[in-house]
N, C-alpha and C positions, 0 to 999 in steps of 0.2 A: 958522126956529122952530127946525127939526132943527140947522141951520149955529147957532145962538145957544145952541142947548146943547150943542156939541161945544165951543164957545168956550168959556164958560164952565166945561165940565170940564178943557178945557185950562188956564185959568188958575188953577181950584183948584190944577189938579197943580202947574203950574209956581211958586203961591204954597205949597204945600208941600214943594216941592223945594227955594224959596228957603229957608225956614223948619229946616228939615233941614241947609241948607249953614250956618245962618246958627249953628244949634247947635252943630254943625264946630265952625266958628271958635271960637263959646265955650269949647270944649271945649279947641281947642288954646291960647285964651290961659291957662286956666286950669291946664292942665298947664306951658307956659312959666312960670307965675308960681312952683309946684308946684317948679320946677325951680332958677328964680332964689333961691328961700327957702330948699332945701336948701344951694345954695352958699355963701349968705352963711351958714349956722349952720355947713357943714363950715369956711369961711374964721374964726368967730368961734371954734370949737373951735379950728381950728391954733393959732390965734393966744394962747389960754388956754392951751394944751399949750407953746407956746414958750414965755410968761412963764411958768408954772410951772417948767420945763427951766431959765431964766434963775435964777430967784429959789434955786432947789434950788442949783443951779450955785455960784453967785454967795455962796452959804452955804457951802457945802463948800469954796469958796476962801478964804474968811473963818476958816474952820475950820482949815485946810490949814496956813493963812498964822500963825493965832497958832499953834497947833501947833508949827509950825517955827520960831517966832520963840523961844518957850518953851523949846522943847532947846534953839533955839542959847544962848540967855541961861543956860541951867542950864549946859551945856558950857563959855562962856565964866568962869563962878563955878566949877566944878570947875578948869579950867585956873589959875587965878590962887593959888585954894587949894593945888594940889597943884605948882608949878613945881620945887618941890624935887626932889619924885620924879615925873622924864620915864618910866620905865617904865609905871606906874599910870595915869600920866596918857596915855598910848599907848593902852592898854589901856583905859581909861575913854572915851577919845576912840571910840574903836576903837566900842566897844558899843556907845557911843549914836548915833553914826551908823549902824550896823546897824541896833538898833532905829528909828530914824527913818526907814531906809529902808524896813524892816518895815510900819511905821504909812504909810505912804506908799503902799505896794502895797496894804495892806489899803484905806484911802480911795479910793485910786485903783480899788480893785475895785469898793467896794459904788457908785462914781459908774455904771461901766461898768454895775452890776446894775439901778441905778435908770434909766438911757438904754435900756438893753432893755428895763425893765416898759413905761417912757413909749408906746417905739416900739412896743411888740407892743399897746398899750392904740390908737395910733393906727391901724394897720395892722388891728385889730378892727371900729374904727368904719369906716376906709375898706371895708373888705369888708363892711361891712353895710351902706351908702350904696349901695355898687354892687350889692348883691345889691336892694334897694331900687329903685332906679333901672330895675334891665331888670325887676323886676316890674310899673312902671308902664309901662316902654313896651311890654311886652307884653300889658296890658290894652288900650293904646291902639292896639295892632295890631288885636287882637280886637274891638273898637269900630270902629274905621274898617271892618273887613272887616265886620262885620254891617252897618253902614249904607249900604256899598255896595251889598251884596247886596240890602237891604229898598229900595234907591232903583234898583235894576237890576230887582228883581220888578216893583212899580208901574211904571215907564216899561214892562214889559212886557204889564202889565194895562192902560196906557192904550191901547197900539200896539193890541192885539187890541178893546179897548173901539171904539176909532176904528175900525178894519177892519169890526168886527160895524154900526157905524152907518153907515158910508159904504156897505155892502155892501148895509144895510136901504133906505137913500134910494134908492141907487138901483134896485132890485127897484122901490119905491114909486114911483118915476120914469117906470119903464118902463111899469108897468102902469096908469098915469092916460095914459100916452102911447099905450098900447095903446086902454084904454076913450077917450079923446075921440078916437080915430080911427074908432071906431065907429059 
């Protein structure tokens, strides 16, 4: 009778331990899914940002190309009109070239600023994601530690209960043995 109770108690404890282990595995699966989702979101954001950068770069490149072509055409027209006036032509060509270079410098500076802004956004997003991942990992560590502590406490309680039951059983057996010997 007592052996059956001990067996039943052991089975209940093992069942409880199995359910907690199952719960921990489910939590681990959910965390893995969350990390995978975060990685996929990060990849999608990175792809979107790269697409935006490429689009802006291509637009600026086209704008620079058009502007360069327009200036080149202007210079050529001026050159044909002023072929007889070489010094003026040279002055105007030099002036246009400097303006084009200044414009190119301005556009290059704007491109650099835009790229820096995008890089800042990427860095901020990366930092936020890393902080989120660290927070999730810390929560997991706390949950795992707490669960292990609870399991260890339950195991000690079970062992104490088993020792008490065995002691009672031995006392009862000894008393029965003494009583039957009388």
